[in-house]
Backbone of each chain as nested JSON, in Angstrom:
{
  "chains": [
    {"id": "A", "residues": [
      {"number": 1, "name": "MET", "atoms": {"N": [332.884, -92.896, -31.52], "CA": [332.466, -93.919, -31.454], "C": [331.435, -93.723, -32.204]}},
      {"number": 2, "name": "SER", "atoms": {"N": [330.226, -94.55, -32.402], "CA": [328.882, -94.458, -33.39], "C": [328.159, -93.836, -32.351]}},
      {"number": 3, "name": "SER", "atoms": {"N": [326.65, -93.513, -32.946], "CA": [325.69, -92.739, -32.259], "C": [324.832, -93.569, -31.47]}},
      {"number": 4, "name": "GLN", "atoms": {"N": [325.354, -95.155, -31.162], "CA": [324.736, -96.022, -30.52], "C": [323.87, -95.583, -29.156]}},
      {"number": 5, "name": "GLU", "atoms": {"N": [322.844, -95.821, -28.721], "CA": [322.109, -95.317, -27.523], "C": [322.86, -96.529, -26.238]}},
      {"number": 6, "name": "PHE", "atoms": {"N": [323.334, -95.738, -25.259], "CA": [323.54, -96.435, -24.26], "C": [322.942, -96.652, -22.97]}},
      {"number": 7, "name": "THR", "atoms": {"N": [322.586, -97.958, -22.549], "CA": [321.04, -97.439, -21.834], "C": [321.838, -97.79, -20.15]}},
      {"number": 8, "name": "ILE", "atoms": {"N": [322.984, -97.299, -20.209], "CA": [323.676, -97.175, -18.989], "C": [323.331, -95.928, -18.45]}},
      {"number": 9, "name": "ASP", "atoms": {"N": [323.125, -95.447, -17.481], "CA": [322.819, -94.235, -16.896], "C": [323.307, -93.586, -15.642]}},
      {"number": 10, "name": "GLN", "atoms": {"N": [323.311, -92.194, -15.139], "CA": [324.11, -91.862, -14.859], "C": [324.514, -92.222, -13.226]}},
      {"number": 11, "name": "ALA", "atoms": {"N": [323.386, -92.862, -12.363], "CA": [323.438, -93.521, -11.586], "C": [324.527, -95.054, -11.604]}},
      {"number": 12, "name": "ASP", "atoms": {"N": [323.922, -95.776, -12.46], "CA": [325.183, -96.749, -13.2], "C": [326.575, -96.077, -12.958]}},
      {"number": 13, "name": "LEU", "atoms": {"N": [326.947, -95.066, -13.107], "CA": [328.602, -94.747, -13.635], "C": [328.798, -94.046, -12.323]}},
      {"number": 14, "name": "ASN", "atoms": {"N": [328.011, -93.63, -11.115], "CA": [328.193, -93.226, -9.88], "C": [328.766, -94.627, -9.353]}},
      {"number": 15, "name": "LYS", "atoms": {"N": [328.57, -95.628, -9.647], "CA": [328.664, -96.616, -8.892], "C": [330.205, -96.97, -9.16]}},
      {"number": 16, "name": "LEU", "atoms": {"N": [330.856, -96.638, -10.544], "CA": [331.956, -96.939, -10.769], "C": [333.147, -96.827, -9.589]}},
      {"number": 17, "name": "THR", "atoms": {"N": [334.292, -97.486, -9.615], "CA": [335.429, -97.339, -8.439], "C": [336.113, -96.871, -9.007]}},
      {"number": 18, "name": "GLU", "atoms": {"N": [337.186, -95.924, -8.332], "CA": [338.351, -95.229, -9.063], "C": [339.605, -96.229, -10.012]}},
      {"number": 19, "name": "LYS", "atoms": {"N": [339.377, -97.348, -9.394], "CA": [340.191, -98.247, -10.199], "C": [339.563, -98.807, -11.096]}},
      {"number": 20, "name": "ASP", "atoms": {"N": [338.085, -99.116, -11.591], "CA": [337.546, -99.193, -12.541], "C": [337.666, -98.348, -13.632]}},
      {"number": 21, "name": "LYS", "atoms": {"N": [337.209, -96.967, -13.006], "CA": [337.642, -95.95, -13.971], "C": [338.741, -95.76, -14.927]}},
      {"number": 22, "name": "ALA", "atoms": {"N": [339.542, -95.954, -13.873], "CA": [341.31, -95.734, -14.646], "C": [340.906, -96.912, -15.571]}},
      {"number": 23, "name": "GLU", "atoms": {"N": [340.564, -98.048, -15.038], "CA": [340.783, -99.176, -16.767], "C": [340.024, -98.455, -17.34]}},
      {"number": 24, "name": "LEU", "atoms": {"N": [338.948, -98.255, -17.573], "CA": [338.278, -97.672, -18.771], "C": [338.861, -96.44, -19.354]}},
      {"number": 25, "name": "ARG", "atoms": {"N": [339.795, -95.948, -18.493], "CA": [340.208, -94.652, -19.318], "C": [341.3, -95.395, -20.37]}},
      {"number": 26, "name": "GLN", "atoms": {"N": [342.008, -96.226, -19.637], "CA": [342.852, -97.008, -20.522], "C": [342.352, -97.648, -21.755]}},
      {"number": 27, "name": "PHE", "atoms": {"N": [340.856, -98.588, -21.458], "CA": [340.339, -98.879, -22.713], "C": [340.195, -98.068, -23.911]}},
      {"number": 28, "name": "PHE", "atoms": {"N": [339.582, -96.743, -23.301], "CA": [339.149, -96.086, -24.401], "C": [340.27, -95.592, -25.219]}},
      {"number": 29, "name": "SER", "atoms": {"N": [341.285, -95.399, -24.69], "CA": [342.595, -94.463, -25.043], "C": [343.451, -96.011, -26.309]}},
      {"number": 30, "name": "ASN", "atoms": {"N": [342.831, -97.3, -25.971], "CA": [343.479, -98.362, -26.486], "C": [342.786, -98.366, -27.571]}},
      {"number": 31, "name": "GLU", "atoms": {"N": [341.721, -98.373, -27.725], "CA": [340.363, -98.595, -28.394], "C": [340.503, -97.391, -29.733]}},
      {"number": 32, "name": "GLU", "atoms": {"N": [340.782, -95.892, -29.169], "CA": [341.028, -95.074, -29.709], "C": [342.188, -95.035, -30.825]}},
      {"number": 33, "name": "HIS", "atoms": {"N": [342.937, -95.932, -30.12], "CA": [343.754, -96.303, -31.259], "C": [344.0, -97.282, -32.055]}},
      {"number": 34, "name": "ARG", "atoms": {"N": [343.454, -98.025, -31.655], "CA": [342.232, -99.284, -32.381], "C": [342.24, -98.714, -34.278]}},
      {"number": 35, "name": "SER", "atoms": {"N": [340.994, -98.032, -33.414], "CA": [340.067, -97.299, -34.27], "C": [341.016, -96.549, -35.342]}},
      {"number": 36, "name": "ARG", "atoms": {"N": [341.697, -96.036, -34.813], "CA": [342.551, -94.879, -35.762], "C": [343.12, -95.953, -36.947]}},
      {"number": 37, "name": "ILE", "atoms": {"N": [343.638, -96.817, -36.532], "CA": [344.443, -97.948, -37.3], "C": [343.405, -98.777, -38.086]}},
      {"number": 38, "name": "GLN", "atoms": {"N": [342.481, -98.918, -37.891], "CA": [341.456, -99.694, -38.467], "C": [341.184, -98.47, -39.926]}},
      {"number": 39, "name": "SER", "atoms": {"N": [340.631, -97.31, -39.727], "CA": [340.216, -96.593, -40.56], "C": [341.325, -96.207, -41.547]}},
      {"number": 40, "name": "GLN", "atoms": {"N": [343.066, -96.077, -40.888], "CA": [343.324, -95.739, -42.053], "C": [343.669, -97.009, -42.749]}},
      {"number": 41, "name": "SER", "atoms": {"N": [343.52, -98.24, -42.041], "CA": [343.934, -99.41, -43.094], "C": [342.458, -99.378, -43.859]}},
      {"number": 42, "name": "HIS", "atoms": {"N": [341.287, -98.73, -43.944], "CA": [340.383, -98.783, -44.596], "C": [340.73, -98.371, -46.208]}},
      {"number": 43, "name": "GLU", "atoms": {"N": [341.374, -96.747, -45.649], "CA": [341.601, -96.008, -46.581], "C": [342.598, -96.603, -47.348]}},
      {"number": 44, "name": "LEU", "atoms": {"N": [343.711, -97.0, -47.098], "CA": [344.9, -97.935, -47.375], "C": [344.272, -98.769, -48.525]}},
      {"number": 45, "name": "THR", "atoms": {"N": [343.776, -99.967, -48.205], "CA": [342.987, -100.772, -48.978], "C": [342.606, -100.346, -50.184]}},
      {"number": 46, "name": "ALA", "atoms": {"N": [341.848, -99.358, -50.146], "CA": [341.028, -98.629, -51.176], "C": [342.203, -97.948, -52.132]}},
      {"number": 47, "name": "ILE", "atoms": {"N": [342.775, -97.34, -51.299], "CA": [343.884, -96.895, -52.766], "C": [344.779, -98.081, -53.358]}},
      {"number": 48, "name": "CYS", "atoms": {"N": [345.024, -98.813, -52.281], "CA": [346.26, -99.907, -53.016], "C": [345.332, -100.856, -53.837]}},
      {"number": 49, "name": "TRP", "atoms": {"N": [343.915, -100.847, -53.374], "CA": [342.802, -101.99, -54.186], "C": [342.706, -101.322, -55.83]}},
      {"number": 50, "name": "LYS", "atoms": {"N": [342.691, -100.344, -55.46], "CA": [342.884, -99.743, -57.037], "C": [344.347, -99.701, -58.217]}},
      {"number": 51, "name": "LYS", "atoms": {"N": [345.567, -99.299, -57.127], "CA": [346.81, -99.929, -58.047], "C": [347.12, -101.197, -57.879]}},
      {"number": 52, "name": "CYS", "atoms": {"N": [346.666, -102.165, -57.175], "CA": [347.167, -103.621, -57.254], "C": [346.001, -104.625, -58.168]}},
      {"number": 53, "name": "ILE", "atoms": {"N": [344.938, -104.561, -57.907], "CA": [343.906, -105.192, -58.337], "C": [343.587, -105.298, -59.571]}},
      {"number": 54, "name": "THR", "atoms": {"N": [344.241, -105.113, -60.747], "CA": [343.8, -104.261, -62.02], "C": [343.374, -105.414, -62.578]}},
      {"number": 55, "name": "SER", "atoms": {"N": [343.39, -106.653, -62.875], "CA": [343.3, -108.046, -63.986], "C": [341.551, -107.804, -63.651]}},
      {"number": 56, "name": "THR", "atoms": {"N": [341.119, -108.633, -64.388], "CA": [339.545, -109.644, -64.246], "C": [339.975, -110.227, -63.202]}},
      {"number": 57, "name": "ILE", "atoms": {"N": [338.829, -110.149, -62.225], "CA": [338.444, -110.809, -61.418], "C": [338.003, -111.984, -61.328]}},
      {"number": 58, "name": "LYS", "atoms": {"N": [338.781, -113.5, -61.345], "CA": [338.721, -114.877, -61.954], "C": [338.445, -115.405, -60.425]}},
      {"number": 59, "name": "SER", "atoms": {"N": [339.015, -115.087, -59.111], "CA": [338.872, -116.077, -58.432], "C": [338.785, -115.086, -57.197]}},
      {"number": 60, "name": "GLY", "atoms": {"N": [338.41, -115.664, -55.859], "CA": [338.341, -115.292, -54.806], "C": [339.927, -114.796, -53.863]}},
      {"number": 61, "name": "GLN", "atoms": {"N": [340.792, -115.329, -54.493], "CA": [342.627, -115.04, -53.766], "C": [342.982, -114.326, -54.516]}},
      {"number": 62, "name": "LEU", "atoms": {"N": [343.843, -113.684, -53.172], "CA": [344.541, -113.217, -53.951], "C": [345.932, -113.823, -54.608]}},
      {"number": 63, "name": "ASP", "atoms": {"N": [346.339, -113.218, -55.947], "CA": [347.724, -114.231, -56.05], "C": [348.803, -113.557, -55.69]}},
      {"number": 64, "name": "LYS", "atoms": {"N": [349.693, -114.408, -56.263], "CA": [351.05, -113.804, -55.439], "C": [351.459, -112.321, -55.983]}},
      {"number": 65, "name": "ASN", "atoms": {"N": [351.525, -111.802, -57.256], "CA": [352.028, -110.7, -57.401], "C": [350.802, -109.413, -57.254]}},
      {"number": 66, "name": "GLU", "atoms": {"N": [349.504, -109.575, -57.0], "CA": [349.037, -108.966, -55.639], "C": [349.07, -108.628, -54.648]}},
      {"number": 67, "name": "GLN", "atoms": {"N": [349.716, -109.655, -54.234], "CA": [350.108, -109.906, -52.494], "C": [351.621, -109.197, -51.944]}},
      {"number": 68, "name": "THR", "atoms": {"N": [352.297, -109.266, -53.583], "CA": [353.39, -108.109, -53.365], "C": [353.18, -106.761, -53.29]}},
      {"number": 69, "name": "CYS", "atoms": {"N": [352.444, -106.598, -54.186], "CA": [352.159, -105.099, -54.436], "C": [351.521, -104.727, -53.911]}},
      {"number": 70, "name": "LEU", "atoms": {"N": [350.327, -105.228, -52.667], "CA": [349.515, -104.701, -51.784], "C": [350.713, -104.105, -50.706]}},
      {"number": 71, "name": "SER", "atoms": {"N": [351.684, -105.413, -50.097], "CA": [352.437, -104.834, -49.173], "C": [353.857, -103.73, -49.969]}},
      {"number": 72, "name": "ASN", "atoms": {"N": [353.997, -103.734, -50.893], "CA": [354.601, -102.855, -51.368], "C": [353.889, -101.465, -51.589]}},
      {"number": 73, "name": "CYS", "atoms": {"N": [352.858, -101.195, -51.684], "CA": [351.786, -100.202, -51.731], "C": [352.137, -99.642, -50.634]}},
      {"number": 74, "name": "VAL", "atoms": {"N": [351.462, -100.383, -49.753], "CA": [351.652, -99.625, -48.189], "C": [352.624, -99.457, -48.118]}},
      {"number": 75, "name": "ASP", "atoms": {"N": [353.709, -99.916, -48.132], "CA": [355.289, -99.284, -47.315], "C": [355.612, -98.056, -48.411]}},
      {"number": 76, "name": "ARG", "atoms": {"N": [355.573, -98.205, -49.581], "CA": [355.566, -96.622, -49.937], "C": [354.811, -96.241, -50.173]}},
      {"number": 77, "name": "PHE", "atoms": {"N": [353.895, -95.57, -49.252], "CA": [352.909, -95.01, -48.734], "C": [353.187, -94.494, -47.749]}},
      {"number": 78, "name": "MET", "atoms": {"N": [354.065, -95.36, -47.388], "CA": [354.434, -95.119, -45.6], "C": [355.841, -94.109, -45.687]}},
      {"number": 79, "name": "ASP", "atoms": {"N": [356.218, -94.141, -46.804], "CA": [357.328, -93.431, -47.295], "C": [357.423, -92.079, -47.887]}},
      {"number": 80, "name": "ALA", "atoms": {"N": [356.485, -91.679, -48.456], "CA": [355.845, -90.844, -49.058], "C": [355.71, -90.177, -47.65]}},
      {"number": 81, "name": "ASN", "atoms": {"N": [354.727, -90.634, -47.098], "CA": [354.045, -90.322, -46.183], "C": [355.041, -89.494, -45.221]}},
      {"number": 82, "name": "LEU", "atoms": {"N": [356.215, -90.251, -44.705], "CA": [357.178, -89.74, -44.223], "C": [358.397, -88.673, -44.624]}},
      {"number": 83, "name": "ALA", "atoms": {"N": [358.446, -88.805, -46.301], "CA": [359.156, -87.821, -46.725], "C": [358.659, -86.49, -46.581]}},
      {"number": 84, "name": "THR", "atoms": {"N": [357.263, -86.419, -46.622], "CA": [356.543, -85.277, -46.808], "C": [356.589, -84.793, -45.472]}},
      {"number": 85, "name": "ILE", "atoms": {"N": [356.642, -85.607, -44.107], "CA": [356.937, -85.007, -42.808], "C": [358.114, -84.824, -43.109]}},
      {"number": 86, "name": "LYS", "atoms": {"N": [358.933, -84.983, -43.029], "CA": [360.615, -84.655, -43.539], "C": [360.908, -83.185, -44.059]}},
      {"number": 87, "name": "HIS", "atoms": {"N": [360.247, -83.326, -44.945], "CA": [360.851, -82.267, -46.183], "C": [359.603, -81.113, -45.04]}},
      {"number": 88, "name": "LEU", "atoms": {"N": [358.341, -81.042, -44.784], "CA": [358.022, -80.189, -44.149], "C": [358.91, -79.137, -42.735]}},
      {"number": 89, "name": "ARG", "atoms": {"N": [359.14, -80.583, -41.903], "CA": [360.553, -80.112, -40.873], "C": [361.478, -79.276, -41.299]}},
      {"number": 90, "name": "ASN", "atoms": {"N": [362.34, -79.591, -42.523], "CA": [363.039, -79.034, -43.259], "C": [362.684, -77.252, -43.667]}},
      {"number": 91, "name": "MET", "atoms": {"N": [361.711, -77.551, -44.465], "CA": [361.21, -76.023, -44.486], "C": [361.163, -75.4, -43.265]}},
      {"number": 92, "name": "ARG", "atoms": {"N": [360.387, -75.943, -42.596], "CA": [360.114, -74.975, -41.042], "C": [361.551, -74.539, -40.786]}},
      {"number": 93, "name": "GLN", "atoms": {"N": [362.587, -75.212, -40.422], "CA": [363.789, -74.788, -39.929], "C": [364.481, -73.83, -40.745]}},
      {"number": 94, "name": "GLN", "atoms": {"N": [364.573, -73.59, -41.828], "CA": [364.898, -72.824, -42.446], "C": [364.568, -71.24, -42.56]}}
    ]},
    {"id": "B", "residues": [
      {"number": 1, "name": "MET", "atoms": {"N": [323.341, -103.348, -10.69], "CA": [324.708, -103.778, -11.082], "C": [325.82, -102.869, -10.396]}},
      {"number": 2, "name": "ASP", "atoms": {"N": [327.002, -103.836, -10.114], "CA": [328.008, -103.274, -8.955], "C": [328.801, -102.616, -9.918]}},
      {"number": 3, "name": "SER", "atoms": {"N": [330.062, -101.63, -9.561], "CA": [331.144, -101.479, -10.04], "C": [332.094, -102.506, -11.545]}},
      {"number": 4, "name": "GLU", "atoms": {"N": [331.973, -103.495, -11.218], "CA": [332.26, -104.201, -12.421], "C": [331.182, -104.284, -13.207]}},
      {"number": 5, "name": "ALA", "atoms": {"N": [330.187, -104.887, -12.895], "CA": [328.905, -105.291, -14.108], "C": [329.22, -103.695, -15.121]}},
      {"number": 6, "name": "VAL", "atoms": {"N": [329.137, -102.676, -14.408], "CA": [329.162, -101.267, -14.763], "C": [330.024, -101.337, -16.211]}},
      {"number": 7, "name": "LYS", "atoms": {"N": [331.02, -101.591, -15.736], "CA": [332.246, -101.518, -16.558], "C": [332.435, -102.578, -17.545]}},
      {"number": 8, "name": "LYS", "atoms": {"N": [331.815, -103.725, -17.275], "CA": [331.956, -104.738, -18.389], "C": [331.15, -104.079, -19.56]}},
      {"number": 9, "name": "GLU", "atoms": {"N": [329.897, -103.614, -18.622], "CA": [328.548, -103.781, -19.564], "C": [328.954, -102.238, -20.974]}},
      {"number": 10, "name": "ILE", "atoms": {"N": [330.046, -101.394, -20.194], "CA": [330.7, -100.164, -21.021], "C": [331.291, -100.824, -21.975]}},
      {"number": 11, "name": "ILE", "atoms": {"N": [332.251, -101.437, -21.602], "CA": [332.925, -102.251, -22.56], "C": [332.602, -102.705, -23.533]}},
      {"number": 12, "name": "ARG", "atoms": {"N": [331.479, -103.355, -23.358], "CA": [330.452, -104.489, -24.351], "C": [330.322, -103.486, -25.199]}},
      {"number": 13, "name": "GLN", "atoms": {"N": [329.765, -102.646, -25.175], "CA": [328.633, -101.86, -25.749], "C": [329.879, -101.43, -26.471]}},
      {"number": 14, "name": "ALA", "atoms": {"N": [330.977, -100.623, -26.289], "CA": [331.888, -99.713, -26.919], "C": [332.266, -100.587, -28.105]}},
      {"number": 15, "name": "LEU", "atoms": {"N": [332.789, -101.897, -27.971], "CA": [333.611, -102.652, -28.557], "C": [332.325, -102.914, -29.523]}},
      {"number": 16, "name": "GLN", "atoms": {"N": [331.181, -102.915, -29.232], "CA": [329.93, -103.671, -30.468], "C": [329.988, -102.604, -30.993]}},
      {"number": 17, "name": "ALA", "atoms": {"N": [329.788, -101.301, -30.728], "CA": [329.781, -99.832, -31.673], "C": [331.057, -99.903, -32.756]}},
      {"number": 18, "name": "THR", "atoms": {"N": [332.282, -100.072, -32.135], "CA": [333.667, -99.783, -33.323], "C": [333.434, -100.767, -34.191]}},
      {"number": 19, "name": "ASN", "atoms": {"N": [332.91, -102.1, -33.634], "CA": [332.85, -103.328, -34.306], "C": [331.733, -103.143, -35.477]}},
      {"number": 20, "name": "THR", "atoms": {"N": [330.852, -102.352, -35.192], "CA": [329.858, -102.073, -36.334], "C": [330.25, -101.565, -37.103]}},
      {"number": 21, "name": "THR", "atoms": {"N": [330.732, -100.283, -36.474], "CA": [331.495, -99.226, -37.627], "C": [332.367, -99.504, -38.778]}},
      {"number": 22, "name": "ASN", "atoms": {"N": [333.239, -100.402, -38.207], "CA": [333.989, -100.847, -38.946], "C": [333.523, -101.908, -39.954]}},
      {"number": 23, "name": "ALA", "atoms": {"N": [332.442, -102.768, -40.016], "CA": [332.43, -103.461, -40.518], "C": [331.59, -102.792, -41.473]}},
      {"number": 24, "name": "ARG", "atoms": {"N": [330.613, -101.669, -41.1], "CA": [329.788, -100.597, -42.105], "C": [330.561, -100.462, -43.466]}},
      {"number": 25, "name": "ILE", "atoms": {"N": [331.843, -99.815, -42.605], "CA": [332.807, -99.028, -43.423], "C": [333.32, -100.242, -44.765]}},
      {"number": 26, "name": "LEU", "atoms": {"N": [333.645, -101.277, -43.793], "CA": [334.442, -102.211, -44.997], "C": [333.305, -102.928, -46.029]}},
      {"number": 27, "name": "ILE", "atoms": {"N": [332.101, -103.079, -45.657], "CA": [330.613, -103.453, -46.628], "C": [330.878, -102.302, -47.709]}},
      {"number": 28, "name": "GLU", "atoms": {"N": [330.488, -100.818, -47.191], "CA": [330.929, -99.538, -48.01], "C": [331.739, -99.785, -49.276]}},
      {"number": 29, "name": "ASN", "atoms": {"N": [332.671, -99.614, -48.371], "CA": [333.78, -99.868, -50.031], "C": [333.539, -101.392, -50.78]}},
      {"number": 30, "name": "ILE", "atoms": {"N": [333.16, -102.359, -49.964], "CA": [333.202, -103.41, -51.108], "C": [332.297, -103.485, -51.872]}},
      {"number": 31, "name": "ASN", "atoms": {"N": [330.929, -103.042, -51.755], "CA": [330.181, -102.46, -52.383], "C": [330.745, -101.605, -53.767]}},
      {"number": 32, "name": "GLU", "atoms": {"N": [331.422, -100.568, -53.314], "CA": [331.61, -99.51, -54.173], "C": [332.943, -100.332, -55.33]}},
      {"number": 33, "name": "LYS", "atoms": {"N": [333.748, -100.627, -54.516], "CA": [334.869, -101.148, -55.846], "C": [334.481, -102.219, -56.437]}},
      {"number": 34, "name": "CYS", "atoms": {"N": [333.728, -103.253, -56.054], "CA": [333.124, -104.723, -56.591], "C": [332.159, -103.955, -57.621]}},
      {"number": 35, "name": "PHE", "atoms": {"N": [331.358, -103.343, -57.151], "CA": [330.502, -103.372, -57.985], "C": [330.78, -102.104, -59.724]}},
      {"number": 36, "name": "GLU", "atoms": {"N": [331.721, -101.281, -59.02], "CA": [332.677, -100.442, -60.159], "C": [333.326, -101.518, -60.955]}},
      {"number": 37, "name": "ARG", "atoms": {"N": [334.138, -102.906, -60.463], "CA": [334.655, -103.574, -60.925], "C": [333.871, -104.536, -61.669]}},
      {"number": 38, "name": "CYS", "atoms": {"N": [332.626, -105.151, -61.058], "CA": [332.138, -106.705, -61.68], "C": [330.796, -105.641, -62.402]}},
      {"number": 39, "name": "VAL", "atoms": {"N": [330.01, -104.534, -62.57], "CA": [329.083, -104.036, -63.396], "C": [329.567, -102.94, -64.229]}},
      {"number": 40, "name": "PRO", "atoms": {"N": [329.915, -102.756, -64.736], "CA": [330.616, -101.339, -65.554], "C": [329.604, -101.297, -66.369]}},
      {"number": 41, "name": "LYS", "atoms": {"N": [328.665, -102.311, -66.717], "CA": [327.6, -101.708, -67.697], "C": [326.036, -102.48, -67.278]}},
      {"number": 42, "name": "PRO", "atoms": {"N": [325.674, -101.636, -65.942], "CA": [324.551, -102.02, -65.619], "C": [323.16, -102.487, -66.595]}},
      {"number": 43, "name": "GLY", "atoms": {"N": [322.814, -103.578, -67.007], "CA": [321.882, -104.357, -67.503], "C": [320.429, -104.234, -66.713]}},
      {"number": 44, "name": "SER", "atoms": {"N": [319.156, -104.759, -67.507], "CA": [318.203, -105.183, -66.636], "C": [317.902, -106.048, -65.177]}},
      {"number": 45, "name": "SER", "atoms": {"N": [318.65, -106.773, -65.431], "CA": [319.002, -107.778, -64.391], "C": [320.644, -107.849, -64.132]}},
      {"number": 46, "name": "LEU", "atoms": {"N": [321.016, -108.288, -62.69], "CA": [322.393, -108.885, -62.711], "C": [322.516, -110.656, -63.223]}},
      {"number": 47, "name": "SER", "atoms": {"N": [323.486, -110.366, -63.991], "CA": [323.911, -111.438, -65.036], "C": [324.804, -112.452, -63.849]}},
      {"number": 48, "name": "SER", "atoms": {"N": [324.565, -114.14, -64.047], "CA": [325.052, -114.899, -63.266], "C": [326.722, -114.654, -63.143]}},
      {"number": 49, "name": "SER", "atoms": {"N": [327.314, -114.293, -64.115], "CA": [329.07, -114.19, -64.337], "C": [328.915, -112.725, -63.476]}},
      {"number": 50, "name": "GLU", "atoms": {"N": [328.361, -111.469, -63.337], "CA": [328.443, -110.479, -62.637], "C": [328.043, -111.12, -61.031]}},
      {"number": 51, "name": "GLN", "atoms": {"N": [327.14, -111.801, -60.731], "CA": [327.114, -111.929, -59.54], "C": [328.699, -113.445, -58.663]}},
      {"number": 52, "name": "THR", "atoms": {"N": [328.932, -113.939, -59.849], "CA": [330.333, -114.739, -59.615], "C": [331.267, -113.795, -59.177]}},
      {"number": 53, "name": "CYS", "atoms": {"N": [331.479, -112.635, -60.335], "CA": [332.38, -111.626, -60.024], "C": [332.468, -111.18, -58.577]}},
      {"number": 54, "name": "LEU", "atoms": {"N": [331.126, -110.621, -58.244], "CA": [330.832, -110.014, -56.997], "C": [331.099, -110.746, -55.873]}},
      {"number": 55, "name": "THR", "atoms": {"N": [330.876, -112.256, -55.983], "CA": [331.001, -112.901, -54.872], "C": [332.804, -113.076, -54.667]}},
      {"number": 56, "name": "GLN", "atoms": {"N": [333.37, -113.041, -55.548], "CA": [335.121, -113.288, -55.252], "C": [335.333, -111.851, -55.336]}},
      {"number": 57, "name": "CYS", "atoms": {"N": [335.029, -111.199, -55.733], "CA": [335.931, -109.715, -55.279], "C": [335.619, -109.603, -54.162]}},
      {"number": 58, "name": "MET", "atoms": {"N": [334.176, -109.705, -53.109], "CA": [333.983, -109.417, -51.922], "C": [335.149, -109.999, -51.046]}},
      {"number": 59, "name": "GLU", "atoms": {"N": [335.545, -111.6, -51.785], "CA": [336.338, -112.091, -50.664], "C": [337.708, -111.733, -51.101]}},
      {"number": 60, "name": "LYS", "atoms": {"N": [337.862, -111.264, -52.133], "CA": [339.093, -110.651, -52.393], "C": [339.558, -109.347, -51.691]}},
      {"number": 61, "name": "TYR", "atoms": {"N": [338.8, -109.119, -51.478], "CA": [338.781, -107.3, -50.837], "C": [339.246, -107.545, -49.08]}},
      {"number": 62, "name": "MET", "atoms": {"N": [338.479, -108.769, -48.85], "CA": [338.403, -108.893, -47.08], "C": [339.856, -109.103, -46.972]}},
      {"number": 63, "name": "GLN", "atoms": {"N": [340.292, -110.097, -48.322], "CA": [342.048, -110.739, -47.861], "C": [342.585, -109.183, -47.983]}},
      {"number": 64, "name": "ALA", "atoms": {"N": [342.392, -108.863, -49.13], "CA": [343.484, -107.361, -49.54], "C": [343.489, -106.435, -47.91]}},
      {"number": 65, "name": "TRP", "atoms": {"N": [342.122, -106.269, -47.536], "CA": [341.951, -105.692, -46.363], "C": [343.409, -106.229, -44.884]}},
      {"number": 66, "name": "ASN", "atoms": {"N": [342.978, -107.139, -44.874], "CA": [343.601, -108.093, -43.479], "C": [345.365, -108.096, -44.054]}},
      {"number": 67, "name": "GLN", "atoms": {"N": [345.611, -108.31, -45.098], "CA": [346.862, -108.016, -45.632], "C": [347.341, -106.169, -45.527]}},
      {"number": 68, "name": "VAL", "atoms": {"N": [346.297, -105.464, -46.268], "CA": [347.196, -104.262, -45.84], "C": [347.207, -103.811, -44.435]}},
      {"number": 69, "name": "ASN", "atoms": {"N": [345.8, -104.258, -43.337], "CA": [346.375, -103.67, -41.815], "C": [347.278, -104.42, -41.318]}},
      {"number": 70, "name": "ALA", "atoms": {"N": [347.644, -106.081, -41.612], "CA": [348.551, -106.435, -41.26], "C": [350.315, -105.671, -41.706]}},
      {"number": 71, "name": "THR", "atoms": {"N": [350.187, -105.407, -42.454], "CA": [351.436, -104.923, -43.854], "C": [351.671, -103.422, -42.378]}},
      {"number": 72, "name": "TYR", "atoms": {"N": [350.5, -102.711, -42.483], "CA": [350.227, -101.486, -41.964], "C": [350.966, -101.592, -40.496]}},
      {"number": 73, "name": "ILE", "atoms": {"N": [350.152, -102.265, -39.704], "CA": [350.62, -102.293, -38.108], "C": [352.434, -102.697, -37.94]}},
      {"number": 74, "name": "ARG", "atoms": {"N": [352.644, -103.564, -39.113], "CA": [354.343, -104.093, -39.169], "C": [354.933, -102.627, -38.876]}},
      {"number": 75, "name": "ARG", "atoms": {"N": [354.675, -101.951, -39.982], "CA": [355.278, -100.709, -40.377], "C": [355.106, -99.643, -39.089]}},
      {"number": 76, "name": "ILE", "atoms": {"N": [353.784, -99.798, -38.882], "CA": [354.07, -98.699, -37.573], "C": [354.877, -98.992, -36.817]}},
      {"number": 77, "name": "GLN", "atoms": {"N": [354.899, -100.389, -36.024], "CA": [355.48, -101.011, -34.892], "C": [357.105, -100.846, -35.583]}},
      {"number": 78, "name": "GLN", "atoms": {"N": [357.483, -100.586, -36.747], "CA": [358.557, -100.269, -37.08], "C": [359.257, -99.136, -36.983]}},
      {"number": 79, "name": "GLU", "atoms": {"N": [357.73, -98.088, -37.322], "CA": [358.961, -96.695, -37.238], "C": [358.744, -96.064, -35.652]}},
      {"number": 80, "name": "MET", "atoms": {"N": [357.539, -96.982, -34.979], "CA": [357.612, -96.638, -33.538], "C": [359.008, -96.893, -33.04]}},
      {"number": 81, "name": "ALA", "atoms": {"N": [359.775, -97.837, -33.755], "CA": [361.127, -98.06, -32.826], "C": [361.858, -97.656, -33.054]}},
      {"number": 82, "name": "ASN", "atoms": {"N": [362.113, -96.94, -34.526], "CA": [363.181, -96.026, -35.2], "C": [362.466, -94.418, -34.551]}},
      {"number": 83, "name": "ASN", "atoms": {"N": [361.553, -94.255, -33.957], "CA": [360.973, -93.126, -33.204], "C": [360.893, -91.992, -34.697]}},
      {"number": 84, "name": "SER", "atoms": {"N": [360.378, -92.502, -35.917], "CA": [360.53, -91.784, -37.203], "C": [359.151, -90.569, -36.661]}},
      {"number": 85, "name": "PHE", "atoms": {"N": [358.262, -90.777, -35.9], "CA": [357.273, -89.782, -35.789], "C": [357.408, -88.743, -34.648]}},
      {"number": 86, "name": "SER", "atoms": {"N": [358.412, -88.846, -34.218], "CA": [358.432, -87.838, -32.986], "C": [359.132, -86.444, -33.709]}},
      {"number": 87, "name": "SER", "atoms": {"N": [358.77, -85.535, -33.594], "CA": [358.482, -84.181, -34.368], "C": [360.059, -83.47, -33.774]}},
      {"number": 88, "name": "SER", "atoms": {"N": [360.729, -83.797, -33.061], "CA": [362.105, -83.312, -32.378], "C": [363.059, -84.168, -33.351]}},
      {"number": 89, "name": "SER", "atoms": {"N": [363.166, -85.403, -33.847], "CA": [364.192, -85.881, -34.419], "C": [364.65, -84.899, -35.526]}}
    ]}
  ]
}
């Protein structure tokens, strides 16, 4: 998370019950997951924008072809990703 | 502040920080991609057609982000169900 200053101090943290601490741990674990997905979505959008939005921009709406292209782009990127992982696994076993 | 209030404040600030970062990255990417697309040869000022292009490009980029995000989440859920990410399979 960013460098934003928290106004909560140690005395406040000491007030947290074990139950609330556990809840916060769960919250941060979920947030970390959500953050990772969002950050990957930023990268994927940049990559797929380059591949799929190639014609002159004439409207603020995605057309049907662009929508299909974006979905395919994400799915094929994941296929490629998984193929790499699979190949690395095979190399390690040899 | 009691425990409940401290917890709520921590959550509020954390969410705000994540959302600010997320918005900042999205805006940076929109600026980069749409400037590249809409202002190929920068002149002495932004023309009205360049401004229209920038507005439409921004709306389009946000739609693209939403669609990519939805497709990505669907795919991750699918792969998790198939156990594709586990290192032992």
